[in-house]
C-alpha positions in Angstrom: 0.0 0.0 0.0 1.1 3.5 -0.7 0.3 6.6 1.3 -2.1 9.1 -0.4 -0.3 12.1 0.9 2.6 12.6 3.4 1.1 15.8 4.7 -2.1 14.2 6.0 -0.2 11.2 7.4 2.2 13.4 9.4 -0.5 15.5 10.9 -2.7 12.5 11.8 0.3 10.5 13.3 1.2 13.6 15.4 -2.2 13.5 16.9 -2.0 9.8 17.5 -4.5 8.9 14.8 -3.8 6.6 11.8 -5.3 7.3 8.4 -5.7 4.4 6.0 -5.3 5.8 2.4 -4.3 3.7 -0.5 -4.8 3.5 -4.3 -4.3 0.9 -7.0 -4.9 1.1 -10.7 -6.5 4.5 -10.4 -8.8 3.5 -7.6 -8.6 5.0 -4.0 -9.7 4.0 -0.6 -9.8 6.6 2.1 -10.2 6.3 5.8 -9.2 9.1 8.1 -10.2 10.4 11.5 -9.9 14.1 12.6 -7.5 14.9 9.7 -6.8 18.6 9.0 -9.2 19.9 6.4 -6.5 21.8 4.5 -4.4 18.6 4.2 -7.4 16.8 3.0 -8.0 19.5 0.3 -4.3 19.1 -0.8 -4.6 15.3 -1.0 -7.8 15.6 -3.2 -6.0 18.1 -5.5 -3.2 15.5 -6.0 -5.7 12.6 -6.7 -8.1 14.6 -9.0 -5.6 16.9 -10.6 -7.8 20.0 -9.9 -6.7 23.3 -8.6 -8.3 24.6 -5.4 -8.3 28.2 -4.1 -8.9 27.9 -0.4 -10.6 30.7 1.6 -8.5 31.6 4.7 -11.6 31.1 6.8 -11.7 27.4 5.9 -10.6 25.6 9.1 -11.2 22.4 11.0 -10.8 18.6 10.9 -12.6 15.9 8.9 -13.4 12.3 9.4 -14.0 9.9 6.4 -14.6 6.2 6.3 -14.5 4.5 2.9 -15.1 0.8 2.7 -14.9 0.6 -1.2 -12.4 1.9 -3.7 -13.3 5.1 -5.4 -12.4 6.6 -8.8 -11.0 10.2 -9.0 -14.4 11.5 -10.0 -16.0 9.8 -7.0 -13.3 11.1 -4.7 -14.2 14.6 -6.0 -17.9 14.1 -5.3 -17.0 12.9 -1.7 -14.9 15.9 -1.3 -17.8 18.3 -2.2 -20.1 16.6 0.2 -17.5 16.7 3.0 -17.1 20.5 2.4 -20.9 20.9 2.4 -21.2 19.0 5.8 -18.7 21.4 7.3 -20.4 24.5 6.0 -18.3 25.1 3.0 -19.0 25.0 -0.7 -17.0 24.5 -3.9 -17.5 27.1 -6.8 -15.9 26.8 -10.1 -14.3 30.0 -11.5 -14.4 31.2 -15.0 -10.8 30.1 -15.6 -11.5 26.5 -14.5 -10.2 26.5 -10.9 -12.3 25.7 -7.9 -12.8 28.1 -5.0 -13.4 26.6 -1.5 -15.2 29.1 0.6 -17.9 29.6 3.3 -21.4 28.6 2.1 -22.8 31.8 3.6 -22.6 34.6 1.0 -21.5 32.1 -1.7 -24.8 32.5 -3.7 -23.7 35.8 -5.1 -20.7 34.1 -6.8 -22.4 31.0 -8.0 -22.1 30.4 -11.8 -25.1 30.5 -14.0 -26.3 27.2 -15.6 -29.2 26.5 -18.0 -29.7 22.9 -16.6 -28.4 20.7 -13.7 -25.6 19.1 -15.7 -22.7 21.1 -14.2 -19.6 20.3 -12.0 -19.9 23.0 -9.4 -21.8 22.6 -6.2 -23.5 26.0 -5.8 -25.1 27.3 -9.0 -27.7 29.8 -10.2 -30.4 28.9 -12.8 -33.5 30.6 -14.3 -36.8 28.8 -14.5 -39.4 30.2 -16.9 -43.1 29.5 -16.3 -45.7 29.4 -19.1 -48.9 29.7 -17.2 -48.5 29.8 -13.4 -47.5 32.9 -11.4 -43.9 33.1 -10.4 -44.6 34.3 -6.9 -47.0 31.4 -6.3 -44.4 28.9 -7.6 -41.8 30.4 -5.3 -43.9 29.7 -2.2 -43.9 26.0 -3.1 -40.1 25.9 -3.8 -38.9 27.8 -0.8 -39.4 24.9 1.8 -37.2 22.5 -0.2 -34.3 24.9 -0.5 -31.1 25.0 1.5 -30.9 27.6 4.2 -28.2 29.4 2.3 -30.0 29.2 -1.1 -31.5 32.3 -2.7 -34.9 32.5 -4.5 -36.1 35.5 -6.4 -39.6 35.9 -8.1 -41.8 38.8 -8.8 -45.6 38.8 -8.4 -47.4 38.5 -11.7 -44.1 37.5 -13.5 -43.1 34.4 -15.3 -39.4 34.0 -14.2 -37.8 32.5 -11.1 -34.1 32.8 -10.3 -32.8 30.1 -8.0 -29.3 29.7 -6.4 -28.8 26.3 -4.6 -27.3 22.9 -4.7 -27.9 20.6 -7.7 -30.5 18.3 -6.0 -32.5 21.4 -4.9 -32.4 22.9 -8.3 -33.9 19.6 -9.7 -36.6 19.7 -7.0 -37.4 23.3 -8.0 -37.8 22.3 -11.7 -40.0 19.3 -10.9 -42.3 21.5 -8.7 -42.6 24.1 -11.5 -43.3 21.4 -14.1 -46.1 20.0 -11.9 -47.8 23.3 -11.3 -47.1 25.2 -14.5 -50.2 24.1 -16.5 -53.0 26.2 -17.9 -55.6 23.9 -16.4 -57.1 23.3 -19.9 -57.9 20.0 -21.6 -57.9 19.3 -25.3 -60.4 16.9 -27.1 -60.6 15.9 -30.7 -64.1 15.1 -31.8 -64.9 13.4 -35.2 -68.3 13.7 -36.9 -70.2 11.3 -39.2 -73.3 13.2 -40.1 -72.6 16.9 -39.7 -69.8 19.2 -41.0 -67.0 20.1 -38.6 -67.4 23.7 -39.9 -71.0 23.7 -38.9 -70.1 22.4 -35.5 -67.4 25.2 -35.1 -70.0 27.9 -36.0 -72.4 26.4 -33.4 -69.9 26.5 -30.6 -68.8 30.0 -31.5 -72.4 31.1 -31.3 -72.8 29.4 -27.9 -69.5 31.0 -26.6 -70.6 34.6 -27.3 -68.1 37.4 -27.8 -65.5 36.2 -25.3 -65.7 32.4 -25.1 -63.8 30.4 -22.5 -62.9 27.7 -25.0 -61.3 27.4 -28.4 -62.9 25.4 -31.3 -61.0 24.7 -34.5 -62.5 22.7 -37.4 -60.4 20.4 -39.4 -62.4 19.9 -42.7 -60.0 17.4 -44.1 -60.9 14.8 -41.5 -64.3 16.3 -40.6 -63.2 16.7 -37.0 -63.1 19.4 -34.4 -60.4 20.3 -31.9 -61.9 21.6 -28.7 -59.8 23.2 -25.9 -61.0 24.7 -22.6 -61.5 24.1 -18.9 -62.5 20.5 -18.1 -66.0 21.6 -17.0 -66.6 23.5 -20.2 -65.4 20.7 -22.5 -67.5 18.2 -20.5 -70.5 20.4 -21.1 -70.0 20.9 -24.8 -69.2 17.3 -25.8 -72.7 16.0 -25.2 -74.1 18.9 -27.3 -71.9 18.0 -30.2 -72.8 14.3 -29.9 -76.5 15.1 -30.0 -76.1 17.3 -33.1 -74.1 14.6 -34.8 -76.4 11.8 -33.8 -79.5 13.8 -34.9 -78.5 13.0 -38.5 -79.0 9.2 -37.9 -82.6 9.6 -36.6 -83.9 10.1 -40.1 -82.6 7.6 -42.6 -80.8 9.0 -45.6 -83.0 9.7 -48.5 -82.2 9.2 -52.2 -81.0 12.8 -52.5 -78.8 15.0 -50.2 -77.8 18.6 -50.6 -74.4 19.9 -49.5 -73.9 23.6 -49.4 -70.3 24.7 -50.2 -68.4 27.2 -48.1 -65.2 27.9 -50.0 -65.0 25.8 -53.1 -66.3 26.8 -56.5 -69.1 24.4 -57.4 -68.6 24.7 -61.1 -65.0 23.4 -60.8 -66.0 20.8 -58.2 -68.9 19.3 -60.1 -66.7 18.2 -63.0 -64.4 16.3 -60.6 -67.3 14.6 -58.9 -68.8 13.4 -62.1 -65.5 11.8 -63.1 -65.6 9.8 -59.8 -69.2 8.6 -60.1 -68.4 5.3 -62.0 -66.4 4.1 -59.0 -69.6 4.2 -56.8 -71.9 2.4 -59.3 -73.3 -0.8 -57.9 -75.1 -3.6 -59.7 -78.8 -3.6 -59.0 -78.8 0.0 -57.7 -79.5 3.3 -59.5 -76.5 5.0 -61.0 -75.3 7.8 -58.7 -75.4 11.4 -60.0 -74.4 14.9 -58.9 -75.5 18.3 -59.9 -74.6 21.9 -59.0 -77.1 24.6 -58.0 -75.4 28.0 -58.5 -77.9 30.1 -56.6 -77.0 28.5 -53.2 -73.6 27.2 -54.3 -74.6 23.7 -53.4 -73.9 20.2 -54.6 -76.9 17.9 -55.0 -76.1 14.1 -54.7 -78.5 11.4 -55.8 -77.2 8.0 -54.7 -77.5 5.2 -52.1 -76.8 6.1 -48.5 -73.3 4.5 -48.6 -72.4 6.3 -51.8 -73.8 9.6 -50.5 -71.6 9.3 -47.3 -68.5 8.6 -49.4 -69.1 11.5 -51.8 -69.9 13.9 -49.0 -66.6 13.0 -47.3 -64.7 13.8 -50.5 -66.5 17.1 -50.8 -65.7 18.0 -47.2 -62.0 17.4 -47.9 -62.1 19.6 -51.0 -64.3 22.4 -49.6 -61.6 24.0 -47.5 -60.5 27.6 -47.2 -57.6 28.2 -49.6 -54.7 30.4 -48.5 -54.2 33.8 -50.1 -51.1 35.5 -51.1 -50.4 39.2 -50.8 -47.8 40.2 -53.4 -46.1 43.6 -52.7 -43.8 45.0 -55.4 -41.5 48.0 -55.1 -40.0 49.8 -58.1 -37.3 52.3 -57.3 -35.8 54.5 -60.0 -33.2 57.2 -59.3 -31.9 59.1 -62.4 -29.7 62.2 -63.0 -29.5 63.9 -66.4 -27.0 66.7 -67.2 -26.8 68.4 -70.6 -24.7 71.3 -71.8 -24.8 73.1 -75.2 -22.6 75.9 -76.7 -22.5 77.0 -80.3 -21.7 80.0 -82.5 -23.3 80.7 -85.8 -22.5 83.6 -88.1 -23.1 84.9 -91.6 -21.4 87.6 -93.9 -22.1 88.6 -97.5 -22.8 91.3 -100.0 -26.1 92.8 -101.1 -27.5 94.5 -104.3 -24.8 93.2 -106.6 -21.9 93.6 -104.1 -19.1 91.3 -105.1 -18.4 90.2 -101.4 -19.1 86.4 -101.4 -21.5 84.9 -98.8 -19.8 82.9 -96.0 -21.1 81.7 -92.7 -21.8 78.8 -90.4 -25.2 77.1 -89.6 -25.7 74.0 -87.4 -28.9 72.1 -87.7 -28.7 70.8 -84.1 -29.2 74.4 -82.8 -31.8 77.0 -83.1 -32.3 79.6 -84.6 -31.6 78.9 -88.3 -28.9 81.3 -89.4 -29.7 81.2 -93.0 -33.3 82.2 -92.3 -32.2 85.1 -90.1 -29.8 86.3 -92.7 -32.5 86.2 -95.4 -34.8 88.2 -93.1 -32.1 90.8 -92.7 -31.6 91.0 -96.4 -35.3 91.2 -97.1 -35.9 93.9 -94.6 -33.3 96.1 -96.3 -34.3 95.2 -99.8 -35.4 98.0 -102.2 -37.9 95.7 -103.9 -41.6 96.6 -103.9 -42.8 93.1 -103.1 -44.0 93.7 -99.6 -45.7 90.3 -99.4 -42.4 88.4 -100.0 -40.6 90.5 -97.4 -43.4 89.6 -94.9 -43.1 85.9 -95.6 -39.3 86.0 -95.1 -39.7 87.8 -91.7 -42.3 85.2 -90.6 -39.9 82.4 -91.5 -37.2 84.1 -89.4 -39.5 84.3 -86.4 -40.5 80.7 -86.8 -36.9 79.6 -86.7 -36.7 81.0 -83.1 -39.4 78.6 -81.8 -36.9 75.8 -81.1 -34.5 78.1 -79.2 -33.6 76.8 -75.7 -31.4 78.4 -73.1 -29.8 81.8 -73.6 -29.0 83.4 -76.9 -27.1 86.5 -77.9 -26.9 87.9 -81.4 -26.2 90.9 -83.5 -26.6 91.7 -87.2 -27.3 94.4 -89.8 -26.4 95.9 -93.2 -23.5 98.3 -93.8 -22.4 99.6 -97.2 -24.3 96.8 -99.1 -22.8 94.2 -96.8 -24.8 91.8 -94.5 -23.5 90.4 -91.3 -25.1 88.4 -88.4 -23.9 86.4 -85.4 -25.7 84.3 -82.8 -24.3 82.7 -79.7 -26.5 80.0 -78.1 -25.8 78.4 -74.6 -27.8 76.1 -72.4 -27.3 73.9 -69.4 -29.9 71.5 -67.9 -29.9 69.3 -64.8 -32.7 66.9 -64.1 -33.0 64.7 -61.0 -35.8 62.2 -60.4 -36.6 59.7 -57.7 -39.5 57.5 -58.6 -41.0 55.0 -56.1 -43.9 52.8 -57.0 -45.3 50.2 -54.6 -48.2 48.3 -56.3 -49.6 45.3 -54.4 -52.4 42.8 -55.0 -54.0 39.9 -53.1 -55.1 36.7 -54.7 -56.0 33.1 -53.9 -53.4 30.4 -54.1 -52.8 29.3 -57.7 -55.1 32.0 -59.1 -53.8 34.7 -61.5 -54.2 38.4 -60.5 -53.8 41.6 -62.5 -53.3 45.1 -61.2 -53.1 48.3 -63.4 -53.2 52.0 -62.7 -52.7 54.3 -65.6 -54.4 55.8 -68.7 -54.8 55.0 -72.3 -53.2 57.4 -74.8 -53.7 57.4 -78.6 -50.8 56.3 -80.8 -50.9 57.1 -84.5 -50.7 54.1 -86.8 -51.3 55.7 -90.2 -52.4 58.8 -92.2 -54.0 58.9 -95.6 -55.5 61.4 -98.1 -58.4 60.7 -100.4 -58.6 61.5 -104.1 -57.2 64.9 -105.1 -55.6 65.3 -101.7 -59.0 65.8 -100.0 -60.7 64.0 -97.1 -57.6 63.3 -95.0 -58.0 60.8 -92.1 -55.7 59.3 -89.5 -55.8 55.9 -87.8 -54.6 55.2 -84.3 -54.7 52.7 -81.5 -54.8 53.2 -77.7 -51.9 52.1 -75.5 -52.1 51.6 -71.8 -49.6 53.7 -69.9 -49.0 53.3 -66.1 -48.2 50.6 -63.6 -49.0 47.0 -64.3 -48.6 43.9 -62.1 -49.6 40.4 -63.2 -48.9 37.5 -60.8 -49.7 33.8 -60.5 -48.6 32.5 -57.0 -48.4 28.9 -56.0 -47.7 27.8 -52.4 -45.7 24.7 -52.0 -44.5 22.7 -49.0 -42.6 24.7 -46.4 -44.4 27.9 -47.3 -42.2 28.4 -50.4 -44.1 30.5 -53.0 -43.5 30.1 -56.7 -44.6 33.2 -58.6 -44.9 33.9 -62.3 -44.4 37.7 -62.4 -45.0 40.3 -65.1 -44.2 43.8 -63.9 -44.3 46.9 -66.2 -44.0 50.6 -65.5 -44.6 53.0 -68.5 -44.9 56.8 -68.8 -45.2 59.5 -71.3 -41.8 61.1 -72.0 -43.2 63.9 -74.2 -44.0 64.8 -77.7 -41.9 63.3 -80.6 -41.2 66.9 -81.8 -42.6 70.4 -81.6 -44.3 69.8 -85.0 -45.7 66.4 -84.2 -48.6 65.3 -81.9 -47.1 61.8 -81.4 -45.8 60.8 -78.0 -42.6 59.1 -76.8 -43.3 56.6 -74.0 -40.8 55.1 -71.5 -41.3 51.5 -70.6 -39.6 49.4 -67.9 -40.7 45.8 -67.6 -39.7 42.5 -66.3 -41.2 39.0 -66.8 -39.8 36.2 -64.7 -40.6 33.2 -62.5 -39.1 33.2 -58.9 -39.2 31.3 -55.6 -39.5 33.1 -52.3 -40.3 32.2 -48.7 -43.3 33.6 -46.8 -42.5 37.3 -46.0 -39.1 37.2 -47.8 -38.0 40.3 -49.8 -36.4 39.2 -53.1 -35.0 41.3 -55.9 -36.5 40.6 -59.4 -34.1 42.6 -61.5 -32.6 46.0 -62.1 -30.5 48.3 -64.2 -27.5 50.5 -63.5 -26.8 52.7 -66.5 -24.3 55.5 -67.1 -24.8 57.0 -70.5 -22.6 59.9 -71.7 -22.8 61.4 -75.1 -20.7 64.2 -76.8 -21.8 65.8 -80.1 -19.6 68.2 -82.0 -20.6 69.9 -85.2 -17.9 72.1 -86.8 -16.4 73.4 -90.0 -13.6 71.2 -91.2 -10.1 72.5 -90.4 -11.3 75.8 -89.1 -13.1 74.2 -86.2 -9.8 72.6 -85.0 -7.9 75.8 -84.7 -7.2 76.6 -81.0 -9.4 79.3 -79.4 -10.5 80.8 -82.8 -11.9 77.4 -83.8 -14.7 77.8 -81.3 -16.3 80.3 -83.7 -16.7 77.5 -86.3 -18.3 74.8 -84.2 -21.2 73.8 -81.9 -20.7 71.4 -79.0 -23.1 69.5 -76.9 -22.5 67.1 -74.0 -25.1 65.0 -72.0 -24.8 62.4 -69.3 -27.6 60.3 -67.8 -27.3 58.0 -64.8 -30.1 55.6 -64.1 -30.4 53.2 -61.2 -33.5 51.0 -61.4 -34.4 48.1 -59.0 -37.5 46.0 -58.7 -38.2 44.1 -55.4 -41.0 41.7 -54.4 -42.4 40.4 -51.1 -45.1 37.7 -50.9 -47.0 37.1 -47.7 -49.3 34.1 -47.1 -52.7 34.8 -45.6 -54.3 31.7 -44.2 -57.0 33.1 -41.9 -58.7 36.2 -40.7 -56.1 36.6 -38.0 -53.4 36.8 -40.7 -55.3 39.3 -42.9 -56.3 41.7 -40.1 -52.9 43.2 -39.3 -52.0 43.6 -42.9 -55.3 45.3 -43.7 -55.0 47.5 -40.5 -51.5 48.6 -41.5 -52.6 49.8 -44.9 -55.7 51.5 -43.5 -53.6 53.3 -40.8 -51.2 54.5 -43.5 -54.0 56.0 -45.6 -55.7 57.5 -42.6 -52.4 59.2 -41.6 -51.9 60.6 -45.1 -55.5 61.8 -45.3 -55.2 63.6 -41.9 -51.9 65.2 -42.9 -53.4 66.6 -46.2 -56.7 67.7 -44.7 -55.3 69.0 -41.4 -58.1 67.3 -39.5 -57.9 65.1 -36.4 -59.9 62.4 -38.1 -60.0 60.9 -41.5 -62.8 60.3 -43.9 -61.7 56.7 -44.0 -62.8 56.4 -40.3 -66.5 56.6 -41.4 -65.9 53.5 -43.6 -63.9 51.5 -41.1 -65.9 52.5 -38.1 -69.5 53.0 -39.3 -72.0 54.6 -36.9 
């Protein structure tokens, strides 16, 4: 046998007491009487390999009797229990060491744990309640806690904070699990003769505005899930049984009528007629079904067995289909900058003067220099044709119609010589920020279309009759505005497949000052995408930076430095466009899903209406909250 630790042996022998401590193949047997507690801590540190930080207040002697061999882990458990018996506790630090200290006041330093699987002795945990009151639960937990444990709970709350030993924390959790129930029971009731939806409506009418129970119909299995206090469920079950059994008092006749709640009878009747051959029995009349559109009902003529089977199929198909709210957002940010600078001039002789005519004229700029020069010459002509002079002056004025920006000019006649010069300069800067948010709600697997805009006439042809008389023009109307076409399909996992066609068009302006035709801008996207419920997905976009430079000049002369600017016209334009299209589908399965979405849109419109009108209430309130 080999001694566990010389320090413990020396102290015990000095006191006349003999410890028996041995180990073999990793197992240890400990027997000691009135050994010094600090020597015992040191021996356990050697056996377990753990580091202990001992509080100076830890003093005394320990007595241990071990009849069986222990593993290092079991030695450590014995060590913790010995410390607890003597009023001390073992707390693990954040760096992995163990602190041996007085149990009193140790709760403040106990580590936090989410369950009872930890290696420390004192620990803090949080217990969350779902239904019971935390203060009531604390009254039941307090008697099983250690005297040095700490329990915190607030009245009306749902959280309890407990600091104690592992076994007491387990007791606390078991007590909470036993009492933390809502006191409700749940029953599933199946029907044979009535519809589960009818049963649900009946119970809701019995419950009034604030029922103490919940009733949820499951049309697929023609059953009803009923939850409530035991006494209430026990009262309602016989009522449902009586309603269901009432259908068996009168035998089924040859014909039964099934009103539909959600399904389209015209679509359903075609399917039912295809199933009828499967329910034909030899010696019995052939079953038949018909649809009555006024009441949206299916009429079944068949034997009682066939009627029951067909009604069960109809119940499974006549369920509320989910809807999909599709919200689109089209964002376009553009910036257009344009600069124009040009010089036009003319010089020549009049009335037989031998000076030749020279000048510059650029068609990309107004006014027309040749027209202006002709007007100057006509105004100073000695001819008697006043009508011709007037016509030339009118043409000169007409050439100024297309003038943009600023213009400076001079001209005249001197000694039978004509001169004219015009300088035209313009700079434009256009910014636009367009945001469109169309949205539409439709049934699952049903197409929907949304359009807001106008129809404009587009010329398709012009014609003259014989002898250039009876002119007429043909045109078609084109829709301009915001269009959204969508076909949603909900698949497993609330993944929505959508066939999308999105278009935004607008009128850019007239084709020219002399034409009544329009230029239209169109931005469209047509695609098929997958998106989760409530997920925002980008459909497409465009980032464009278009820069154009146009120079009109007289060859050679226009390239001369400085002076060459008198012989050319220069224009520069740059357009930046950033266009993005986003989409968000939201599944609406019930009234509870639809109400917050509708309320959000109504509140948005009410707020805008009150801002514009300056009133404290909106006109929409009279629609939402009728008197």
